[in-house]
C-alpha positions as CSV (number, residue, x, y, z in Angstrom):
1,M,-14.0,-127.5,-164.7
2,K,-12.8,-124.0,-164.0
3,E,-9.8,-124.6,-166.6
4,P,-12.1,-124.7,-169.8
5,S,-14.1,-121.6,-168.6
6,K,-10.7,-119.5,-167.9
7,L,-9.6,-120.6,-171.6
8,I,-12.9,-119.7,-173.1
9,L,-12.6,-116.1,-171.1
10,T,-9.4,-115.8,-172.1
11,I,-10.1,-116.5,-175.9
12,A,-13.1,-114.0,-176.1
13,L,-11.1,-111.4,-174.2
14,A,-8.1,-111.6,-176.8
15,L,-10.7,-111.7,-179.7
16,I,-12.3,-108.2,-178.2
17,F,-9.0,-106.5,-177.6
18,G,-7.6,-107.9,-181.0
19,A,-10.6,-106.3,-182.8
20,T,-10.1,-103.1,-180.8
21,A,-6.6,-103.0,-181.5
22,H,-7.1,-103.1,-185.4
23,A,-10.1,-100.7,-185.3
24,Q,-8.9,-97.1,-185.9
25,S,-10.7,-93.8,-184.5
26,P,-12.0,-91.5,-187.5
27,D,-9.4,-88.8,-187.1
28,K,-6.4,-91.3,-187.2
29,V,-7.9,-92.8,-190.6
30,L,-8.2,-89.5,-191.9
31,K,-5.0,-88.1,-190.5
32,Q,-3.2,-91.1,-192.4
33,A,-5.1,-90.3,-195.5
34,V,-3.8,-86.7,-195.7
35,K,-0.4,-87.7,-194.8
36,A,-0.4,-90.3,-197.9
37,L,-2.5,-87.8,-200.4
38,T,0.0,-84.8,-199.7
39,N,3.2,-86.9,-199.2
40,G,3.6,-85.9,-195.6
41,K,3.0,-82.1,-196.4
42,G,-0.2,-81.9,-194.3
43,E,-3.7,-80.6,-194.5
44,K,-2.5,-77.0,-195.8
45,A,-1.4,-78.8,-199.2
46,L,-5.2,-80.0,-199.7
47,R,-6.5,-77.0,-198.6
48,E,-4.8,-74.9,-201.4
49,V,-6.4,-76.7,-204.1
50,K,-9.5,-74.2,-204.8
51,S,-10.3,-75.7,-208.1
52,W,-9.5,-78.4,-210.2
53,Q,-10.3,-79.9,-213.8
54,S,-9.6,-83.5,-215.1
55,K,-10.3,-84.8,-218.5
56,G,-9.9,-88.6,-219.9
57,R,-11.8,-91.5,-221.4
58,I,-14.7,-93.3,-220.1
59,T,-15.4,-97.1,-221.4
60,D,-18.0,-99.6,-221.3
61,P,-16.3,-102.9,-220.5
62,T,-19.6,-104.9,-221.6
63,D,-19.3,-103.8,-225.4
64,G,-15.8,-101.9,-225.7
65,T,-17.4,-98.7,-226.2
66,S,-15.4,-95.4,-224.8
67,G,-15.8,-91.7,-225.2
68,G,-14.9,-88.3,-223.7
69,F,-14.9,-87.6,-219.8
70,Q,-14.2,-84.6,-218.0
71,A,-15.0,-82.9,-214.4
72,A,-14.2,-80.0,-212.7
73,A,-14.8,-78.2,-209.1
74,V,-14.6,-74.8,-207.8
75,A,-14.8,-74.0,-204.0
76,P,-16.8,-74.0,-202.2
77,N,-19.6,-76.2,-204.0
78,L,-19.3,-75.7,-207.8
79,Y,-18.8,-78.9,-209.5
80,T,-19.9,-80.7,-212.7
81,W,-18.8,-83.8,-214.5
82,L,-19.8,-85.0,-218.2
83,Y,-19.2,-87.8,-220.5
84,D,-20.0,-88.9,-224.0
85,L,-20.9,-92.6,-224.3
86,H,-23.0,-94.7,-226.8
87,G,-23.5,-91.4,-229.1
88,K,-25.1,-89.8,-225.9
89,E,-24.1,-86.9,-223.1
90,T,-24.8,-87.4,-219.6
91,G,-23.8,-84.8,-217.1
92,A,-24.8,-82.9,-213.9
93,G,-23.4,-79.8,-212.3
94,H,-24.0,-77.6,-209.2
95,N,-23.7,-74.2,-209.4
96,G,-23.6,-73.0,-205.9
97,K,-27.3,-72.5,-205.7
98,S,-29.0,-75.5,-207.5
99,G,-28.3,-78.8,-209.1
100,W,-29.1,-80.3,-212.4
101,V,-28.7,-83.4,-214.5
102,R,-29.1,-84.6,-217.9
103,D,-29.6,-88.3,-219.0
104,T,-31.2,-90.5,-221.6
105,R,-34.0,-91.3,-219.1
106,D,-35.3,-88.0,-217.6
107,G,-33.8,-85.5,-219.8
108,L,-32.5,-82.1,-218.4
109,R,-34.1,-80.9,-215.3
110,T,-33.2,-79.4,-212.1
111,L,-32.7,-81.7,-209.1
112,T,-35.3,-81.8,-206.2
113,G,-35.9,-83.8,-203.2
114,N,-33.4,-86.4,-202.0
115,A,-31.4,-86.3,-205.6
116,S,-30.6,-82.6,-205.0
117,R,-29.6,-83.0,-201.1
118,D,-27.3,-85.7,-202.3
119,F,-26.0,-83.6,-205.1
120,Q,-25.3,-80.8,-203.2
121,A,-23.4,-82.9,-200.2
122,E,-21.5,-84.2,-203.1
123,S,-20.7,-81.0,-204.9
124,S,-19.4,-79.8,-201.4
125,Y,-17.2,-83.0,-200.7
126,R,-15.5,-82.8,-204.4
127,N,-14.1,-79.3,-203.1
128,S,-13.0,-79.8,-199.4
129,R,-13.2,-83.7,-199.1
130,W,-14.0,-84.3,-195.2
131,L,-11.8,-81.4,-194.2
132,D,-14.8,-79.0,-192.8
133,Y,-17.0,-82.0,-191.6
134,K,-16.9,-80.4,-187.9
135,K,-17.5,-76.8,-189.3
136,E,-20.5,-78.0,-191.0
137,K,-21.6,-80.1,-188.1
138,A,-21.6,-83.7,-189.8
139,K,-20.3,-86.7,-187.8
140,L,-18.0,-89.2,-188.9
141,S,-18.1,-92.7,-187.6
142,V,-16.2,-95.7,-187.6
143,A,-17.9,-98.4,-190.2
144,G,-15.5,-101.3,-189.5
145,Q,-13.1,-102.9,-191.9
146,S,-13.7,-103.9,-195.6
147,T,-11.9,-105.8,-198.1
148,I,-11.5,-103.5,-201.3
149,N,-10.2,-105.2,-204.6
150,G,-8.6,-107.9,-202.0
151,K,-6.8,-105.4,-199.8
152,P,-8.1,-104.4,-196.3
153,A,-9.4,-101.2,-195.7
154,N,-10.6,-98.9,-192.8
155,T,-14.3,-97.8,-193.6
156,L,-15.8,-94.4,-192.2
157,L,-19.3,-93.3,-192.5
158,L,-19.6,-89.6,-192.9
159,T,-23.3,-88.4,-192.3
160,T,-24.1,-84.9,-193.0
161,Q,-26.7,-82.6,-191.2
162,K,-29.3,-83.4,-193.8
163,N,-28.8,-87.1,-193.3
164,V,-26.7,-87.9,-196.3
165,R,-24.7,-90.9,-195.4
166,I,-21.6,-91.6,-197.3
167,K,-19.2,-94.5,-196.8
168,L,-15.6,-93.6,-197.2
169,H,-12.7,-96.9,-197.5
170,F,-9.1,-96.2,-196.9
171,D,-6.5,-98.5,-197.7
172,A,-5.3,-99.7,-194.2
173,V,-1.6,-99.9,-195.4
174,T,-1.4,-96.9,-197.7
175,G,-4.0,-94.8,-195.9
176,L,-5.1,-93.6,-199.4
177,P,-8.6,-93.6,-200.3
178,V,-9.8,-96.4,-202.4
179,R,-13.9,-96.2,-202.7
180,E,-16.9,-94.0,-201.9
181,E,-20.2,-94.9,-201.8
182,W,-23.0,-92.5,-202.3
183,P,-26.7,-92.9,-202.1
184,E,-28.4,-92.4,-205.4
185,G,-32.2,-92.6,-205.1
186,D,-32.9,-96.7,-204.3
187,E,-29.4,-97.4,-205.4
188,T,-25.9,-97.0,-204.3
189,R,-23.3,-95.4,-206.6
190,T,-19.7,-96.9,-206.1
191,L,-16.5,-94.9,-207.1
192,D,-13.4,-97.0,-206.8
193,F,-9.5,-95.2,-206.9
194,A,-6.6,-96.4,-208.2
195,D,-3.3,-95.6,-210.1
196,Y,-2.3,-92.8,-207.8
197,R,0.3,-90.4,-209.6
198,P,1.7,-87.1,-208.2
199,V,0.0,-83.9,-209.5
200,G,1.6,-81.0,-207.8
201,N,2.0,-81.4,-204.0
202,L,-0.8,-84.2,-204.2
203,L,-1.4,-87.6,-205.3
204,E,-4.2,-88.1,-207.4
205,P,-6.1,-91.2,-208.9
206,F,-6.0,-91.6,-212.3
207,A,-8.0,-94.8,-212.8
208,L,-11.8,-94.7,-211.6
209,T,-14.6,-97.3,-211.7
210,L,-18.1,-96.1,-211.2
211,T,-20.6,-98.9,-210.6
212,K,-24.5,-98.2,-210.2
213,G,-26.8,-101.3,-210.2
214,A,-25.7,-103.6,-212.9
215,Q,-23.8,-100.7,-214.8
216,R,-20.0,-100.6,-214.6
217,L,-18.0,-97.9,-216.2
218,E,-14.1,-97.7,-216.3
219,I,-12.5,-94.1,-216.2
220,K,-9.0,-93.7,-217.4
221,L,-7.9,-89.7,-216.9
222,E,-5.3,-88.4,-218.9
223,Q,-4.9,-84.9,-217.3
224,I,-5.6,-83.3,-213.5
225,V,-5.2,-79.7,-213.2
226,H,-5.0,-77.8,-210.0
227,N,-6.4,-74.2,-209.3
228,P,-6.9,-73.7,-213.1
229,A,-9.2,-70.7,-214.2
230,L,-12.6,-72.0,-215.2
231,D,-15.4,-70.3,-216.4
232,R,-18.3,-70.4,-214.2
233,A,-20.8,-71.0,-217.1
234,M,-19.8,-74.5,-217.1
235,F,-21.5,-75.2,-213.8
236,Q,-24.7,-73.5,-215.1
237,F,-28.0,-75.1,-216.1
238,P,-27.5,-75.6,-219.9
239,N,-29.5,-73.3,-222.0
240,L,-30.9,-75.9,-224.7
241,S,-34.6,-75.1,-224.7
242,K,-35.5,-72.5,-227.5
243,E,-38.8,-71.8,-226.0
244,P,-39.3,-67.9,-225.1
245,L,-39.7,-67.3,-221.3
246,P,-42.4,-65.1,-219.8
247,D,-41.2,-61.6,-218.4
248,I,-39.7,-62.8,-215.0
249,A,-40.0,-59.3,-213.3
250,Q,-43.7,-59.4,-214.2
251,L,-44.3,-63.0,-213.2
252,L,-43.1,-62.3,-209.8
253,K,-45.3,-59.1,-209.5
254,D,-48.1,-61.3,-210.4
255,V,-47.2,-63.7,-207.8
256,G,-47.0,-61.2,-205.4
257,K,-50.4,-59.6,-206.3
258,N,-51.9,-63.1,-206.3
259,E,-50.9,-63.8,-202.6
260,D,-54.0,-62.5,-201.1
261,A,-56.4,-64.4,-203.1
262,I,-54.1,-67.4,-202.2
263,D,-54.4,-66.6,-198.5
264,Q,-58.3,-66.2,-198.8
265,L,-58.1,-69.7,-200.5
266,L,-56.0,-71.1,-198.0
267,E,-58.5,-70.2,-195.1
268,K,-61.0,-72.7,-196.7
269,Y,-58.5,-75.6,-195.8
270,T,-57.6,-77.6,-192.8
271,Y,-54.6,-79.7,-192.8
272,T,-52.1,-81.6,-190.6
273,E,-48.3,-80.8,-189.7
274,N,-45.9,-83.3,-188.5
275,V,-42.7,-81.8,-187.2
276,T,-39.7,-84.2,-186.7
277,K,-36.6,-82.9,-184.5
278,R,-33.5,-85.2,-185.5
279,E,-30.1,-85.4,-183.6
280,F,-27.0,-87.5,-183.9
281,D,-26.7,-90.4,-181.7
282,N,-23.6,-91.7,-180.1
283,Q,-22.8,-93.7,-183.2
284,G,-22.9,-90.9,-185.3
285,Q,-26.3,-91.8,-186.7
286,L,-29.0,-89.2,-187.5
287,R,-32.0,-90.3,-185.5
288,D,-35.4,-89.1,-185.2
289,K,-35.3,-87.4,-181.5
290,E,-39.5,-86.5,-181.0
291,A,-42.2,-85.7,-183.0
292,E,-45.4,-83.6,-182.9
293,T,-48.6,-83.4,-184.9
294,F,-50.6,-80.3,-185.3
295,E,-53.8,-79.5,-187.0
296,L,-53.9,-76.2,-188.7
297,T,-56.9,-73.7,-189.5
298,F,-57.4,-70.0,-190.3
299,Y,-59.1,-67.5,-188.6
300,K,-59.3,-64.0,-190.0
301,G,-56.2,-64.6,-192.0
302,N,-54.5,-65.9,-188.8
303,R,-53.2,-69.5,-188.5
304,I,-54.7,-71.6,-185.4
305,R,-52.2,-74.3,-184.7
306,R,-53.8,-77.0,-182.3
307,L,-51.1,-79.8,-181.1
308,I,-53.0,-83.1,-181.3
309,A,-50.3,-85.7,-181.0
310,K,-46.7,-86.5,-179.6
311,N,-44.6,-88.9,-181.0
312,N,-47.4,-90.4,-183.0
313,Q,-49.8,-90.8,-179.7
314,P,-52.8,-89.0,-178.6
315,L,-52.5,-86.2,-176.0
316,N,-53.5,-87.3,-172.7
317,T,-56.5,-85.6,-170.8
318,K,-54.2,-82.8,-168.9
319,E,-52.4,-82.0,-172.3
320,E,-55.6,-82.1,-174.1
321,E,-56.9,-79.1,-171.3
322,D,-54.1,-77.1,-171.8
323,E,-53.8,-77.3,-175.4
324,Q,-57.5,-76.2,-175.7
325,K,-57.0,-73.2,-173.3
326,R,-54.0,-72.1,-175.5
327,V,-56.5,-72.3,-178.7
328,E,-58.9,-70.1,-176.8
329,K,-56.5,-67.6,-175.7
330,R,-55.4,-67.5,-179.5
331,V,-58.5,-66.8,-180.6
332,R,-59.2,-63.9,-178.4
333,D,-55.9,-62.4,-179.1
334,I,-56.9,-62.6,-182.7
335,E,-60.1,-60.8,-182.0
336,K,-58.5,-58.2,-180.0
337,K,-55.7,-57.8,-182.5
338,E,-58.4,-57.4,-185.5
339,A,-60.3,-55.1,-183.4
340,E,-57.3,-52.6,-182.5
341,K,-56.1,-53.0,-186.4
342,E,-59.8,-51.7,-187.7
343,R,-59.6,-48.7,-185.2
344,K,-56.1,-47.8,-186.1
345,A,-56.9,-48.2,-189.7
346,Q,-60.2,-46.1,-189.3
347,K,-58.3,-43.2,-187.4
348,E,-55.7,-43.3,-190.4
349,R,-58.1,-42.6,-192.9
350,D,-60.0,-40.0,-191.1
351,V,-56.6,-38.0,-190.8
352,S,-55.8,-39.0,-194.3
353,Q,-59.3,-37.8,-195.5
354,S,-59.0,-34.3,-193.3
355,A,-55.4,-33.7,-194.4
356,V,-55.6,-34.2,-198.3
357,G,-59.4,-35.4,-199.0
358,T,-58.2,-38.8,-200.1
359,P,-58.2,-42.2,-198.1
360,A,-54.9,-43.6,-197.3
361,P,-53.9,-46.8,-199.3
362,E,-54.5,-49.9,-197.5
363,G,-51.4,-51.4,-195.5
364,E,-49.0,-53.4,-197.7
365,R,-48.0,-57.0,-196.8
366,P,-44.8,-58.8,-197.8
367,T,-44.8,-60.4,-201.1
368,I,-42.5,-62.8,-203.3
369,S,-42.0,-59.5,-205.3
370,D,-40.7,-57.8,-201.9
371,V,-38.2,-60.7,-201.0
372,L,-36.6,-61.1,-204.4
373,R,-36.0,-57.4,-204.6
374,A,-33.0,-58.3,-202.7
375,S,-31.8,-60.8,-205.0
376,R,-30.3,-61.0,-208.4
377,L,-32.3,-63.7,-210.6
378,I,-30.2,-65.6,-213.0
379,N,-30.6,-68.9,-215.0
380,P,-34.5,-68.8,-215.7
381,R,-35.5,-72.2,-217.5
382,R,-38.9,-73.9,-218.2
383,E,-39.2,-77.0,-216.5
384,Q,-41.6,-79.8,-215.1
385,F,-42.6,-80.1,-211.7
386,R,-45.2,-82.2,-210.0
387,G,-46.4,-82.6,-213.7
388,R,-47.1,-79.0,-214.4
389,D,-45.0,-76.6,-216.5
390,V,-43.0,-74.0,-214.3
391,I,-40.2,-71.7,-214.4
392,V,-37.0,-72.3,-212.5
393,F,-34.4,-69.6,-211.5
394,D,-31.4,-69.3,-209.7
395,F,-31.4,-66.4,-206.9
396,E,-28.2,-64.9,-205.2
397,P,-27.4,-61.9,-203.0
398,L,-27.9,-58.3,-205.3
399,P,-24.5,-56.5,-204.9
400,G,-25.0,-53.2,-203.4
401,Y,-28.6,-53.6,-202.3
402,K,-29.8,-51.6,-199.5
403,P,-32.8,-53.3,-197.9
404,Q,-36.2,-51.4,-197.7
405,K,-37.5,-53.5,-194.8
406,D,-36.0,-55.4,-191.9
407,Y,-37.4,-58.6,-193.2
408,E,-35.6,-58.1,-196.5
409,K,-32.1,-58.1,-194.7
410,I,-32.1,-61.9,-194.2
411,F,-33.0,-62.7,-197.7
412,G,-30.3,-60.3,-198.8
413,K,-27.8,-62.9,-197.5
414,M,-29.4,-66.1,-199.3
415,A,-29.2,-68.0,-202.4
416,G,-30.8,-70.8,-204.0
417,A,-33.5,-71.8,-206.6
418,L,-37.4,-70.8,-206.9
419,W,-40.0,-72.9,-208.9
420,V,-43.0,-70.8,-210.0
421,D,-46.2,-72.2,-211.9
422,P,-46.9,-69.2,-214.2
423,V,-50.4,-70.4,-214.7
424,D,-51.5,-70.4,-211.0
425,K,-48.9,-67.8,-210.2
426,Q,-47.6,-69.6,-207.2
427,V,-44.0,-70.9,-205.8
428,T,-44.4,-74.4,-206.0
429,R,-40.6,-75.2,-204.4
430,V,-37.8,-73.1,-202.7
431,D,-34.6,-74.4,-201.8
432,A,-32.3,-71.5,-200.2
433,K,-29.1,-71.4,-198.3
434,L,-27.7,-68.7,-196.1
435,V,-24.3,-67.5,-197.9
436,E,-23.3,-65.1,-195.2
437,A,-24.2,-65.2,-191.1
438,Y,-27.3,-63.1,-190.3
439,K,-27.3,-61.3,-187.0
440,I,-30.1,-60.1,-185.3
441,G,-29.3,-56.8,-182.9
442,G,-25.8,-56.9,-184.1
443,G,-25.3,-60.3,-183.1
444,L,-26.2,-59.4,-179.3
445,V,-29.8,-60.8,-179.5
446,A,-29.0,-63.9,-181.7
447,S,-27.3,-64.9,-184.7
448,L,-27.9,-67.3,-187.8
449,K,-24.7,-69.0,-188.7
450,E,-23.8,-69.4,-192.5
451,G,-24.7,-72.3,-194.5
452,A,-28.5,-72.2,-192.6
453,S,-30.5,-73.9,-195.3
454,F,-34.5,-74.1,-196.0
455,V,-36.4,-76.7,-198.3
456,L,-40.0,-76.4,-199.1
457,E,-42.1,-78.3,-201.6
458,Q,-45.6,-78.0,-202.3
459,E,-48.2,-80.1,-204.3
460,R,-51.3,-79.0,-206.1
461,I,-54.6,-79.8,-204.3
462,N,-58.0,-79.8,-205.8
463,N,-56.7,-78.5,-209.0
464,E,-56.8,-75.0,-207.3
465,I,-53.8,-74.3,-205.0
466,W,-50.3,-75.5,-204.1
467,L,-50.1,-76.5,-200.6
468,P,-47.1,-77.7,-198.7
469,T,-46.2,-81.5,-198.5
470,R,-42.5,-81.3,-196.8
471,A,-40.1,-79.1,-195.3
472,E,-36.8,-79.3,-194.3
473,I,-34.8,-76.9,-191.7
474,N,-31.3,-77.1,-191.1
475,L,-29.5,-74.2,-188.9
476,G,-27.2,-73.0,-186.2
477,V,-28.1,-70.4,-184.0
478,K,-26.2,-68.4,-181.3
479,V,-28.3,-66.8,-178.8
480,F,-27.0,-63.8,-176.7
481,M,-23.4,-64.5,-178.0
482,V,-23.0,-67.2,-175.8
483,K,-25.4,-70.2,-175.9
484,G,-25.6,-71.9,-179.4
485,F,-27.8,-74.7,-180.6
486,N,-28.9,-76.5,-184.0
487,V,-32.1,-77.0,-185.6
488,N,-32.3,-79.9,-187.5
489,Q,-36.3,-80.5,-188.5
490,T,-38.4,-82.4,-191.3
491,I,-41.8,-81.1,-191.7
492,T,-44.7,-83.1,-193.4
493,Y,-48.0,-81.9,-194.2
494,G,-51.2,-83.7,-195.3
495,N,-54.6,-84.5,-194.8
496,Y,-55.9,-81.3,-196.4
497,K,-59.5,-80.8,-196.4
498,R,-61.9,-78.2,-197.4
499,F,-64.5,-77.0,-195.3
500,N,-66.9,-74.4,-194.7
501,V,-65.3,-71.0,-193.8
502,D,-68.1,-69.1,-192.2
503,A,-69.4,-72.5,-190.3
504,E,-65.5,-72.8,-189.0
505,K,-65.1,-69.5,-187.7
506,E,-68.3,-69.7,-185.8
507,K,-67.0,-72.9,-184.1
508,L,-63.8,-70.9,-183.2
509,K,-65.7,-68.0,-181.6
510,D,-67.0,-70.7,-179.2
511,P,-64.2,-73.7,-179.0
512,I,-65.4,-75.0,-175.7
513,S,-68.5,-75.9,-177.2
514,N,-66.8,-77.8,-179.9
515,D,-66.1,-81.4,-180.5
516,K,-62.4,-82.4,-179.7
517,P,-60.1,-82.8,-182.7
518,S,-60.0,-86.2,-184.1
519,K,-56.9,-88.1,-182.9
520,P,-54.4,-89.5,-185.8
């Protein structure tokens, strides 16, 4: 009876080790791909390509209709593609600060949400492929083997810091890339590569097949050029609208002036904030690590943030008591701070009155105008966001700008896009990225790494105020030039409730007598 058992064990071990023998590590698969693409010249040959442009024809095999196709990229993250089919132009582009798309369904628009996130990832990939995945804190893992067009392929899963999951397939024999799978909404966009030919020091695919849902398009390239001098205007948002724009500078001033009124209105709202921290697991998958839920209210212009749940579970008795004590201390600190502020302001007014006979101006506060003073505003356009007419523009660091205030230093190193409601005079969406490392205390205290990004989206509540719905934060920090860590968080906001401010302030003055906050 023991011999069959031994035979079964032997077969099982053979299958396990056989499968392991065929599975290659991600680095080995990529090394083989680099060797194949460069004819053995190595990674340096790939990195020498700082820009590229391709042109050809695109065909719909269902009816034989064809039209022109072109694509181009400039390092580090400019990318565009455009084709003309069935008498209609379809295209997309990323100018390094924002992405746009033009199609027959939704027209011309700036990308937001996951679509913006996914296209940002693709724009970077079209310039550097996978070469900088470690620097960008992405993860690469083996996704098994597959069969592409009847041939075996090694499949890798590339997961970015923003959780864009890209499947890359490489021919198991030649090592050449044969397929990419990209997320696009609820669907997957697949791009197959064939007919590799030499272009300079590299092999490039001249036959591509684009598949999305039931649609399948064939692309035959006629020309691929490396390192051409490209006009950056081709990556910018197309200026098709003839509708006049408002005075952008005045609009931003109005937004800044409106911030005090918005803060007063915000004090009438309470809402919840759910912070989810994410990290990569051993399989290279970005997973939720822990979550905290807070209830937010305002008191004398200061935010009161009360923890009410952890990992979707109510706090235990000890945690509730500790949080209540923390909130009480926060209220006392606010009272003390406000009293001291008033004493200081009165003293300054008295000194000013005796010196020049007129009151000193009220203390200024940061505004959107202050922040964007450090930026160059470009490409303003009219669009729709959350059903409202908005003005969207890109921003980038203003050359030669000298910060007037400390907090402006970091904004002078950021680029991105801003959405503004010209009627409500509020920012409705921000998508920003740090294009240069930001050092605190000359880097001795801490430094934010280049590439740190922040996205905030808002929604109009009660037809009177834009309030946050979602935020995403990705950044790398080094503290005291030694310890480094990454912050990867998603934050969702909701349960907005309007309440009586005076009644709430009275409750905050005596938080011990209040009922405990409701649990989610």
